[in-house]
mmCIF file of the N, C-alpha and C atoms, coordinates in Angstrom:
data_MODEL
# 
_entry.id   MODEL 
# 
loop_
_atom_site.group_PDB 
_atom_site.id 
_atom_site.type_symbol 
_atom_site.label_atom_id 
_atom_site.label_alt_id 
_atom_site.label_comp_id 
_atom_site.label_asym_id 
_atom_site.label_entity_id 
_atom_site.label_seq_id 
_atom_site.pdbx_PDB_ins_code 
_atom_site.Cartn_x 
_atom_site.Cartn_y 
_atom_site.Cartn_z 
_atom_site.occupancy 
_atom_site.B_iso_or_equiv 
_atom_site.pdbx_formal_charge 
_atom_site.auth_seq_id 
_atom_site.auth_comp_id 
_atom_site.auth_asym_id 
_atom_site.auth_atom_id 
_atom_site.pdbx_PDB_model_num 
ATOM 1   N N  . MET A 1 1  ? 12.814  -20.277 9.386  1.00 0.00 ? 1  MET A N  1 
ATOM 2   C CA . MET A 1 1  ? 13.769  -19.292 10.087 1.00 0.00 ? 1  MET A CA 1 
ATOM 3   C C  . MET A 1 1  ? 12.923  -18.145 10.971 1.00 0.00 ? 1  MET A C  1 
ATOM 4   N N  . MET A 1 2  ? 13.269  -17.767 11.951 1.00 0.00 ? 2  MET A N  1 
ATOM 5   C CA . MET A 1 2  ? 12.802  -16.749 12.691 1.00 0.00 ? 2  MET A CA 1 
ATOM 6   C C  . MET A 1 2  ? 13.380  -15.359 12.277 1.00 0.00 ? 2  MET A C  1 
ATOM 7   N N  . THR A 1 3  ? 12.375  -14.643 12.280 1.00 0.00 ? 3  THR A N  1 
ATOM 8   C CA . THR A 1 3  ? 12.983  -13.159 12.114 1.00 0.00 ? 3  THR A CA 1 
ATOM 9   C C  . THR A 1 3  ? 13.318  -12.430 13.164 1.00 0.00 ? 3  THR A C  1 
ATOM 10  N N  . ASP A 1 4  ? 14.671  -11.938 13.369 1.00 0.00 ? 4  ASP A N  1 
ATOM 11  C CA . ASP A 1 4  ? 14.962  -11.113 14.367 1.00 0.00 ? 4  ASP A CA 1 
ATOM 12  C C  . ASP A 1 4  ? 13.865  -9.929  14.614 1.00 0.00 ? 4  ASP A C  1 
ATOM 13  N N  . PRO A 1 5  ? 13.277  -9.562  15.936 1.00 0.00 ? 5  PRO A N  1 
ATOM 14  C CA . PRO A 1 5  ? 12.311  -8.823  16.278 1.00 0.00 ? 5  PRO A CA 1 
ATOM 15  C C  . PRO A 1 5  ? 12.817  -7.221  15.653 1.00 0.00 ? 5  PRO A C  1 
ATOM 16  N N  . ALA A 1 6  ? 14.118  -6.911  15.754 1.00 0.00 ? 6  ALA A N  1 
ATOM 17  C CA . ALA A 1 6  ? 14.346  -5.691  15.304 1.00 0.00 ? 6  ALA A CA 1 
ATOM 18  C C  . ALA A 1 6  ? 14.462  -5.563  13.969 1.00 0.00 ? 6  ALA A C  1 
ATOM 19  N N  . THR A 1 7  ? 14.560  -6.492  13.059 1.00 0.00 ? 7  THR A N  1 
ATOM 20  C CA . THR A 1 7  ? 14.391  -6.484  11.784 1.00 0.00 ? 7  THR A CA 1 
ATOM 21  C C  . THR A 1 7  ? 12.811  -6.383  11.264 1.00 0.00 ? 7  THR A C  1 
ATOM 22  N N  . ALA A 1 8  ? 12.228  -7.187  11.974 1.00 0.00 ? 8  ALA A N  1 
ATOM 23  C CA . ALA A 1 8  ? 10.684  -7.278  11.827 1.00 0.00 ? 8  ALA A CA 1 
ATOM 24  C C  . ALA A 1 8  ? 10.293  -5.819  12.069 1.00 0.00 ? 8  ALA A C  1 
ATOM 25  N N  . ILE A 1 9  ? 10.731  -4.991  13.105 1.00 0.00 ? 9  ILE A N  1 
ATOM 26  C CA . ILE A 1 9  ? 10.156  -3.847  13.112 1.00 0.00 ? 9  ILE A CA 1 
ATOM 27  C C  . ILE A 1 9  ? 10.510  -2.627  12.091 1.00 0.00 ? 9  ILE A C  1 
ATOM 28  N N  . LYS A 1 10 ? 11.797  -2.923  11.702 1.00 0.00 ? 10 LYS A N  1 
ATOM 29  C CA . LYS A 1 10 ? 12.338  -2.130  10.728 1.00 0.00 ? 10 LYS A CA 1 
ATOM 30  C C  . LYS A 1 10 ? 11.304  -2.313  9.387  1.00 0.00 ? 10 LYS A C  1 
ATOM 31  N N  . SER A 1 11 ? 11.284  -3.435  9.118  1.00 0.00 ? 11 SER A N  1 
ATOM 32  C CA . SER A 1 11 ? 10.380  -3.776  7.754  1.00 0.00 ? 11 SER A CA 1 
ATOM 33  C C  . SER A 1 11 ? 8.965   -3.102  8.068  1.00 0.00 ? 11 SER A C  1 
ATOM 34  N N  . GLU A 1 12 ? 8.373   -3.289  9.114  1.00 0.00 ? 12 GLU A N  1 
ATOM 35  C CA . GLU A 1 12 ? 7.192   -2.718  9.260  1.00 0.00 ? 12 GLU A CA 1 
ATOM 36  C C  . GLU A 1 12 ? 7.195   -1.218  9.183  1.00 0.00 ? 12 GLU A C  1 
ATOM 37  N N  . VAL A 1 13 ? 8.120   -0.439  9.591  1.00 0.00 ? 13 VAL A N  1 
ATOM 38  C CA . VAL A 1 13 ? 8.428   0.996   9.839  1.00 0.00 ? 13 VAL A CA 1 
ATOM 39  C C  . VAL A 1 13 ? 8.731   1.100   8.081  1.00 0.00 ? 13 VAL A C  1 
ATOM 40  N N  . PHE A 1 14 ? 9.168   0.755   7.461  1.00 0.00 ? 14 PHE A N  1 
ATOM 41  C CA . PHE A 1 14 ? 9.505   1.059   5.970  1.00 0.00 ? 14 PHE A CA 1 
ATOM 42  C C  . PHE A 1 14 ? 8.198   0.879   5.499  1.00 0.00 ? 14 PHE A C  1 
ATOM 43  N N  . HIS A 1 15 ? 7.324   -0.223  5.650  1.00 0.00 ? 15 HIS A N  1 
ATOM 44  C CA . HIS A 1 15 ? 6.223   -0.242  5.077  1.00 0.00 ? 15 HIS A CA 1 
ATOM 45  C C  . HIS A 1 15 ? 5.194   0.966   5.377  1.00 0.00 ? 15 HIS A C  1 
ATOM 46  N N  . LEU A 1 16 ? 5.131   1.278   6.577  1.00 0.00 ? 16 LEU A N  1 
ATOM 47  C CA . LEU A 1 16 ? 4.420   2.188   7.105  1.00 0.00 ? 16 LEU A CA 1 
ATOM 48  C C  . LEU A 1 16 ? 4.788   3.360   6.371  1.00 0.00 ? 16 LEU A C  1 
ATOM 49  N N  . ILE A 1 17 ? 6.170   3.909   6.325  1.00 0.00 ? 17 ILE A N  1 
ATOM 50  C CA . ILE A 1 17 ? 6.596   5.162   5.820  1.00 0.00 ? 17 ILE A CA 1 
ATOM 51  C C  . ILE A 1 17 ? 6.067   5.049   4.353  1.00 0.00 ? 17 ILE A C  1 
ATOM 52  N N  . ASP A 1 18 ? 6.241   4.000   3.561  1.00 0.00 ? 18 ASP A N  1 
ATOM 53  C CA . ASP A 1 18 ? 5.901   3.932   2.191  1.00 0.00 ? 18 ASP A CA 1 
ATOM 54  C C  . ASP A 1 18 ? 4.455   4.192   2.043  1.00 0.00 ? 18 ASP A C  1 
ATOM 55  N N  . GLN A 1 19 ? 3.767   3.917   2.996  1.00 0.00 ? 19 GLN A N  1 
ATOM 56  C CA . GLN A 1 19 ? 2.273   4.233   3.013  1.00 0.00 ? 19 GLN A CA 1 
ATOM 57  C C  . GLN A 1 19 ? 1.921   5.708   3.162  1.00 0.00 ? 19 GLN A C  1 
ATOM 58  N N  . GLN A 1 20 ? 2.908   6.297   3.930  1.00 0.00 ? 20 GLN A N  1 
ATOM 59  C CA . GLN A 1 20 ? 2.662   7.621   4.345  1.00 0.00 ? 20 GLN A CA 1 
ATOM 60  C C  . GLN A 1 20 ? 2.859   8.327   3.044  1.00 0.00 ? 20 GLN A C  1 
ATOM 61  N N  . ILE A 1 21 ? 3.938   8.067   2.599  1.00 0.00 ? 21 ILE A N  1 
ATOM 62  C CA . ILE A 1 21 ? 4.529   8.744   1.179  1.00 0.00 ? 21 ILE A CA 1 
ATOM 63  C C  . ILE A 1 21 ? 3.555   8.629   0.154  1.00 0.00 ? 21 ILE A C  1 
ATOM 64  N N  . GLU A 1 22 ? 2.871   7.417   -0.098 1.00 0.00 ? 22 GLU A N  1 
ATOM 65  C CA . GLU A 1 22 ? 1.789   7.327   -1.159 1.00 0.00 ? 22 GLU A CA 1 
ATOM 66  C C  . GLU A 1 22 ? 0.709   8.317   -0.656 1.00 0.00 ? 22 GLU A C  1 
ATOM 67  N N  . THR A 1 23 ? 0.221   8.359   0.511  1.00 0.00 ? 23 THR A N  1 
ATOM 68  C CA . THR A 1 23 ? -0.917  9.257   0.895  1.00 0.00 ? 23 THR A CA 1 
ATOM 69  C C  . THR A 1 23 ? -0.771  10.385  0.514  1.00 0.00 ? 23 THR A C  1 
ATOM 70  N N  . LEU A 1 24 ? 0.606   11.201  0.930  1.00 0.00 ? 24 LEU A N  1 
ATOM 71  C CA . LEU A 1 24 ? 0.878   12.516  0.485  1.00 0.00 ? 24 LEU A CA 1 
ATOM 72  C C  . LEU A 1 24 ? 1.136   12.969  -1.213 1.00 0.00 ? 24 LEU A C  1 
ATOM 73  N N  . ARG A 1 25 ? 1.575   11.763  -1.706 1.00 0.00 ? 25 ARG A N  1 
ATOM 74  C CA . ARG A 1 25 ? 1.417   11.953  -3.088 1.00 0.00 ? 25 ARG A CA 1 
ATOM 75  C C  . ARG A 1 25 ? 0.010   11.674  -3.997 1.00 0.00 ? 25 ARG A C  1 
ATOM 76  N N  . ARG A 1 26 ? -1.014  11.462  -3.270 1.00 0.00 ? 26 ARG A N  1 
ATOM 77  C CA . ARG A 1 26 ? -2.113  11.447  -4.041 1.00 0.00 ? 26 ARG A CA 1 
ATOM 78  C C  . ARG A 1 26 ? -2.530  12.912  -4.323 1.00 0.00 ? 26 ARG A C  1 
ATOM 79  N N  . GLU A 1 27 ? -3.144  13.099  -5.569 1.00 0.00 ? 27 GLU A N  1 
ATOM 80  C CA . GLU A 1 27 ? -3.784  14.178  -6.077 1.00 0.00 ? 27 GLU A CA 1 
ATOM 81  C C  . GLU A 1 27 ? -5.003  14.678  -5.444 1.00 0.00 ? 27 GLU A C  1 
ATOM 82  N N  . GLY A 1 28 ? -5.341  15.870  -5.347 1.00 0.00 ? 28 GLY A N  1 
ATOM 83  C CA . GLY A 1 28 ? -6.359  16.390  -4.742 1.00 0.00 ? 28 GLY A CA 1 
ATOM 84  C C  . GLY A 1 28 ? -6.349  16.478  -3.367 1.00 0.00 ? 28 GLY A C  1 
ATOM 85  N N  . HIS A 1 29 ? -7.544  16.751  -2.729 1.00 0.00 ? 29 HIS A N  1 
ATOM 86  C CA . HIS A 1 29 ? -7.349  16.770  -1.188 1.00 0.00 ? 29 HIS A CA 1 
ATOM 87  C C  . HIS A 1 29 ? -7.593  15.269  -0.426 1.00 0.00 ? 29 HIS A C  1 
ATOM 88  N N  . LEU A 1 30 ? -6.916  15.486  0.501  1.00 0.00 ? 30 LEU A N  1 
ATOM 89  C CA . LEU A 1 30 ? -7.066  13.848  1.459  1.00 0.00 ? 30 LEU A CA 1 
ATOM 90  C C  . LEU A 1 30 ? -8.337  14.213  2.241  1.00 0.00 ? 30 LEU A C  1 
ATOM 91  N N  . THR A 1 31 ? -9.068  13.066  2.272  1.00 0.00 ? 31 THR A N  1 
ATOM 92  C CA . THR A 1 31 ? -10.227 12.822  3.143  1.00 0.00 ? 31 THR A CA 1 
ATOM 93  C C  . THR A 1 31 ? -9.985  12.845  4.455  1.00 0.00 ? 31 THR A C  1 
ATOM 94  N N  . ASP A 1 32 ? -10.984 13.164  5.345  1.00 0.00 ? 32 ASP A N  1 
ATOM 95  C CA . ASP A 1 32 ? -10.921 12.726  6.857  1.00 0.00 ? 32 ASP A CA 1 
ATOM 96  C C  . ASP A 1 32 ? -10.425 11.460  7.241  1.00 0.00 ? 32 ASP A C  1 
ATOM 97  N N  . THR A 1 33 ? -10.585 10.542  6.276  1.00 0.00 ? 33 THR A N  1 
ATOM 98  C CA . THR A 1 33 ? -10.311 9.124   6.525  1.00 0.00 ? 33 THR A CA 1 
ATOM 99  C C  . THR A 1 33 ? -8.609  8.942   6.363  1.00 0.00 ? 33 THR A C  1 
ATOM 100 N N  . ASP A 1 34 ? -8.558  9.675   5.198  1.00 0.00 ? 34 ASP A N  1 
ATOM 101 C CA . ASP A 1 34 ? -6.942  9.598   4.838  1.00 0.00 ? 34 ASP A CA 1 
ATOM 102 C C  . ASP A 1 34 ? -6.173  10.343  5.968  1.00 0.00 ? 34 ASP A C  1 
ATOM 103 N N  . LEU A 1 35 ? -6.771  11.286  6.539  1.00 0.00 ? 35 LEU A N  1 
ATOM 104 C CA . LEU A 1 35 ? -6.004  12.052  7.684  1.00 0.00 ? 35 LEU A CA 1 
ATOM 105 C C  . LEU A 1 35 ? -5.972  11.131  8.984  1.00 0.00 ? 35 LEU A C  1 
ATOM 106 N N  . ASP A 1 36 ? -6.863  10.511  9.039  1.00 0.00 ? 36 ASP A N  1 
ATOM 107 C CA . ASP A 1 36 ? -6.892  9.783   10.484 1.00 0.00 ? 36 ASP A CA 1 
ATOM 108 C C  . ASP A 1 36 ? -6.120  8.588   10.171 1.00 0.00 ? 36 ASP A C  1 
ATOM 109 N N  . GLN A 1 37 ? -5.932  7.949   9.104  1.00 0.00 ? 37 GLN A N  1 
ATOM 110 C CA . GLN A 1 37 ? -4.963  6.589   8.888  1.00 0.00 ? 37 GLN A CA 1 
ATOM 111 C C  . GLN A 1 37 ? -3.587  7.367   9.044  1.00 0.00 ? 37 GLN A C  1 
ATOM 112 N N  . PHE A 1 38 ? -3.303  8.356   8.371  1.00 0.00 ? 38 PHE A N  1 
ATOM 113 C CA . PHE A 1 38 ? -2.080  9.083   8.235  1.00 0.00 ? 38 PHE A CA 1 
ATOM 114 C C  . PHE A 1 38 ? -1.655  9.264   9.706  1.00 0.00 ? 38 PHE A C  1 
ATOM 115 N N  . ARG A 1 39 ? -2.569  9.825   10.632 1.00 0.00 ? 39 ARG A N  1 
ATOM 116 C CA . ARG A 1 39 ? -1.901  10.036  12.205 1.00 0.00 ? 39 ARG A CA 1 
ATOM 117 C C  . ARG A 1 39 ? -1.784  8.598   12.968 1.00 0.00 ? 39 ARG A C  1 
ATOM 118 N N  . LEU A 1 40 ? -2.663  7.644   12.542 1.00 0.00 ? 40 LEU A N  1 
ATOM 119 C CA . LEU A 1 40 ? -2.635  6.325   13.200 1.00 0.00 ? 40 LEU A CA 1 
ATOM 120 C C  . LEU A 1 40 ? -1.267  5.710   12.777 1.00 0.00 ? 40 LEU A C  1 
ATOM 121 N N  . ARG A 1 41 ? -0.914  5.831   11.448 1.00 0.00 ? 41 ARG A N  1 
ATOM 122 C CA . ARG A 1 41 ? 0.400   5.113   11.079 1.00 0.00 ? 41 ARG A CA 1 
ATOM 123 C C  . ARG A 1 41 ? 1.504   6.010   11.696 1.00 0.00 ? 41 ARG A C  1 
ATOM 124 N N  . SER A 1 42 ? 1.627   7.395   11.852 1.00 0.00 ? 42 SER A N  1 
ATOM 125 C CA . SER A 1 42 ? 2.579   8.025   12.287 1.00 0.00 ? 42 SER A CA 1 
ATOM 126 C C  . SER A 1 42 ? 2.810   7.790   13.994 1.00 0.00 ? 42 SER A C  1 
ATOM 127 N N  . GLY A 1 43 ? 1.505   7.463   14.545 1.00 0.00 ? 43 GLY A N  1 
ATOM 128 C CA . GLY A 1 43 ? 1.807   7.196   15.941 1.00 0.00 ? 43 GLY A CA 1 
ATOM 129 C C  . GLY A 1 43 ? 2.310   5.789   16.040 1.00 0.00 ? 43 GLY A C  1 
ATOM 130 N N  . ARG A 1 44 ? 2.010   4.703   14.942 1.00 0.00 ? 44 ARG A N  1 
ATOM 131 C CA . ARG A 1 44 ? 2.520   3.479   15.026 1.00 0.00 ? 44 ARG A CA 1 
ATOM 132 C C  . ARG A 1 44 ? 3.941   3.425   14.731 1.00 0.00 ? 44 ARG A C  1 
ATOM 133 N N  . ILE A 1 45 ? 4.494   4.368   13.776 1.00 0.00 ? 45 ILE A N  1 
ATOM 134 C CA . ILE A 1 45 ? 5.801   4.534   13.475 1.00 0.00 ? 45 ILE A CA 1 
ATOM 135 C C  . ILE A 1 45 ? 6.362   4.831   14.836 1.00 0.00 ? 45 ILE A C  1 
ATOM 136 N N  . SER A 1 46 ? 6.290   5.830   15.576 1.00 0.00 ? 46 SER A N  1 
ATOM 137 C CA . SER A 1 46 ? 6.726   6.191   16.758 1.00 0.00 ? 46 SER A CA 1 
ATOM 138 C C  . SER A 1 46 ? 6.892   5.038   17.838 1.00 0.00 ? 46 SER A C  1 
ATOM 139 N N  . ASP A 1 47 ? 5.885   4.388   17.991 1.00 0.00 ? 47 ASP A N  1 
ATOM 140 C CA . ASP A 1 47 ? 5.728   3.257   18.914 1.00 0.00 ? 47 ASP A CA 1 
ATOM 141 C C  . ASP A 1 47 ? 6.721   2.275   18.507 1.00 0.00 ? 47 ASP A C  1 
ATOM 142 N N  . LEU A 1 48 ? 6.814   1.836   17.074 1.00 0.00 ? 48 LEU A N  1 
ATOM 143 C CA . LEU A 1 48 ? 7.711   1.074   16.847 1.00 0.00 ? 48 LEU A CA 1 
ATOM 144 C C  . LEU A 1 48 ? 8.995   1.467   16.804 1.00 0.00 ? 48 LEU A C  1 
ATOM 145 N N  . TYR A 1 49 ? 9.403   2.784   16.659 1.00 0.00 ? 49 TYR A N  1 
ATOM 146 C CA . TYR A 1 49 ? 10.794  3.021   16.965 1.00 0.00 ? 49 TYR A CA 1 
ATOM 147 C C  . TYR A 1 49 ? 11.230  2.988   18.207 1.00 0.00 ? 49 TYR A C  1 
ATOM 148 N N  . GLN A 1 50 ? 10.417  3.114   19.079 1.00 0.00 ? 50 GLN A N  1 
ATOM 149 C CA . GLN A 1 50 ? 10.607  3.211   20.456 1.00 0.00 ? 50 GLN A CA 1 
ATOM 150 C C  . GLN A 1 50 ? 10.734  1.661   21.010 1.00 0.00 ? 50 GLN A C  1 
ATOM 151 N N  . GLU A 1 51 ? 9.977   0.798   20.349 1.00 0.00 ? 51 GLU A N  1 
ATOM 152 C CA . GLU A 1 51 ? 10.229  -0.528  20.583 1.00 0.00 ? 51 GLU A CA 1 
ATOM 153 C C  . GLU A 1 51 ? 11.721  -1.017  20.235 1.00 0.00 ? 51 GLU A C  1 
ATOM 154 N N  . HIS A 1 52 ? 11.729  -0.636  18.970 1.00 0.00 ? 52 HIS A N  1 
ATOM 155 C CA . HIS A 1 52 ? 13.430  -1.045  18.143 1.00 0.00 ? 52 HIS A CA 1 
ATOM 156 C C  . HIS A 1 52 ? 14.303  -0.170  19.265 1.00 0.00 ? 52 HIS A C  1 
ATOM 157 N N  . ASP A 1 53 ? 14.251  0.624   19.651 1.00 0.00 ? 53 ASP A N  1 
ATOM 158 C CA . ASP A 1 53 ? 15.340  1.278   20.557 1.00 0.00 ? 53 ASP A CA 1 
ATOM 159 C C  . ASP A 1 53 ? 15.370  0.555   21.873 1.00 0.00 ? 53 ASP A C  1 
ATOM 160 N N  . ARG A 1 54 ? 14.315  -0.018  22.547 1.00 0.00 ? 54 ARG A N  1 
ATOM 161 C CA . ARG A 1 54 ? 14.612  -0.687  23.613 1.00 0.00 ? 54 ARG A CA 1 
ATOM 162 C C  . ARG A 1 54 ? 15.118  -1.990  23.238 1.00 0.00 ? 54 ARG A C  1 
ATOM 163 N N  . ILE A 1 55 ? 14.758  -2.607  22.191 1.00 0.00 ? 55 ILE A N  1 
ATOM 164 C CA . ILE A 1 55 ? 15.473  -4.021  21.979 1.00 0.00 ? 55 ILE A CA 1 
ATOM 165 C C  . ILE A 1 55 ? 17.032  -3.761  21.818 1.00 0.00 ? 55 ILE A C  1 
ATOM 166 N N  . VAL A 1 56 ? 17.448  -2.605  20.755 1.00 0.00 ? 56 VAL A N  1 
ATOM 167 C CA . VAL A 1 56 ? 18.897  -2.575  20.649 1.00 0.00 ? 56 VAL A CA 1 
ATOM 168 C C  . VAL A 1 56 ? 19.486  -2.082  22.034 1.00 0.00 ? 56 VAL A C  1 
ATOM 169 N N  . ARG A 1 57 ? 18.887  -1.267  22.994 1.00 0.00 ? 57 ARG A N  1 
ATOM 170 C CA . ARG A 1 57 ? 19.535  -0.804  24.078 1.00 0.00 ? 57 ARG A CA 1 
ATOM 171 C C  . ARG A 1 57 ? 19.806  -2.126  25.065 1.00 0.00 ? 57 ARG A C  1 
ATOM 172 N N  . SER A 1 58 ? 18.615  -3.278  24.974 1.00 0.00 ? 58 SER A N  1 
ATOM 173 C CA . SER A 1 58 ? 18.830  -4.191  25.543 1.00 0.00 ? 58 SER A CA 1 
ATOM 174 C C  . SER A 1 58 ? 20.060  -5.318  25.361 1.00 0.00 ? 58 SER A C  1 
ATOM 175 N N  . ARG A 1 59 ? 20.146  -5.317  23.901 1.00 0.00 ? 59 ARG A N  1 
ATOM 176 C CA . ARG A 1 59 ? 21.461  -5.922  23.473 1.00 0.00 ? 59 ARG A CA 1 
ATOM 177 C C  . ARG A 1 59 ? 22.767  -5.199  23.862 1.00 0.00 ? 59 ARG A C  1 
ATOM 178 N N  . ILE A 1 60 ? 22.823  -4.036  23.792 1.00 0.00 ? 60 ILE A N  1 
ATOM 179 C CA . ILE A 1 60 ? 24.084  -3.467  24.160 1.00 0.00 ? 60 ILE A CA 1 
ATOM 180 C C  . ILE A 1 60 ? 24.394  -3.056  25.386 1.00 0.00 ? 60 ILE A C  1 
ATOM 181 N N  . SER A 1 61 ? 23.242  -2.930  26.287 1.00 0.00 ? 61 SER A N  1 
ATOM 182 C CA . SER A 1 61 ? 23.661  -2.835  27.833 1.00 0.00 ? 61 SER A CA 1 
ATOM 183 C C  . SER A 1 61 ? 24.374  -3.884  28.305 1.00 0.00 ? 61 SER A C  1 
ATOM 184 N N  . PRO A 1 62 ? 24.370  -5.128  28.143 1.00 0.00 ? 62 PRO A N  1 
ATOM 185 C CA . PRO A 1 62 ? 25.346  -6.037  28.720 1.00 0.00 ? 62 PRO A CA 1 
ATOM 186 C C  . PRO A 1 62 ? 26.850  -5.767  28.300 1.00 0.00 ? 62 PRO A C  1 
ATOM 187 N N  . LEU A 1 63 ? 26.874  -5.668  27.022 1.00 0.00 ? 63 LEU A N  1 
ATOM 188 C CA . LEU A 1 63 ? 28.200  -5.362  26.218 1.00 0.00 ? 63 LEU A CA 1 
ATOM 189 C C  . LEU A 1 63 ? 29.160  -4.078  27.120 1.00 0.00 ? 63 LEU A C  1 
ATOM 190 N N  . LEU A 1 64 ? 28.120  -3.148  27.508 1.00 0.00 ? 64 LEU A N  1 
ATOM 191 C CA . LEU A 1 64 ? 28.770  -1.998  27.962 1.00 0.00 ? 64 LEU A CA 1 
ATOM 192 C C  . LEU A 1 64 ? 28.990  -2.328  29.614 1.00 0.00 ? 64 LEU A C  1 
ATOM 193 N N  . ARG A 1 65 ? 28.517  -3.177  30.418 1.00 0.00 ? 65 ARG A N  1 
ATOM 194 C CA . ARG A 1 65 ? 28.594  -3.522  31.324 1.00 0.00 ? 65 ARG A CA 1 
ATOM 195 C C  . ARG A 1 65 ? 29.986  -4.396  31.366 1.00 0.00 ? 65 ARG A C  1 
ATOM 196 N N  . LEU A 1 66 ? 29.960  -5.229  30.709 1.00 0.00 ? 66 LEU A N  1 
ATOM 197 C CA . LEU A 1 66 ? 31.157  -6.209  30.251 1.00 0.00 ? 66 LEU A CA 1 
ATOM 198 C C  . LEU A 1 66 ? 32.321  -5.253  30.098 1.00 0.00 ? 66 LEU A C  1 
ATOM 199 N N  . ALA A 1 67 ? 32.206  -4.360  29.181 1.00 0.00 ? 67 ALA A N  1 
ATOM 200 C CA . ALA A 1 67 ? 33.537  -3.418  28.856 1.00 0.00 ? 67 ALA A CA 1 
ATOM 201 C C  . ALA A 1 67 ? 34.042  -2.806  30.246 1.00 0.00 ? 67 ALA A C  1 
ATOM 202 N N  . ARG A 1 68 ? 33.078  -2.144  30.917 1.00 0.00 ? 68 ARG A N  1 
ATOM 203 C CA . ARG A 1 68 ? 33.412  -1.538  32.079 1.00 0.00 ? 68 ARG A CA 1 
ATOM 204 C C  . ARG A 1 68 ? 34.087  -2.434  33.360 1.00 0.00 ? 68 ARG A C  1 
ATOM 205 N N  . ALA A 1 69 ? 33.618  -3.628  33.155 1.00 0.00 ? 69 ALA A N  1 
ATOM 206 C CA . ALA A 1 69 ? 34.089  -4.568  34.389 1.00 0.00 ? 69 ALA A CA 1 
ATOM 207 C C  . ALA A 1 69 ? 35.699  -5.095  33.823 1.00 0.00 ? 69 ALA A C  1 
ATOM 208 N N  . SER A 1 70 ? 35.889  -4.931  32.525 1.00 0.00 ? 70 SER A N  1 
ATOM 209 C CA . SER A 1 70 ? 37.348  -5.446  31.978 1.00 0.00 ? 70 SER A CA 1 
ATOM 210 C C  . SER A 1 70 ? 38.448  -4.403  32.465 1.00 0.00 ? 70 SER A C  1 
# 
């Protein structure tokens, strides 16, 4: 069974957010590596949300055109 791309993106985002939360829950100071990974995950989350938005818009756009034509 193939996973819907939007669903796969949401799953990855949720996983990345869980990692972000775990990083912030650590006791003590975060290392430079922790902070770098945090920033990278943050950027990846933003990229994934943009891709998710593009996918959803591409699905909705034909429906909107169809509704306007009616």
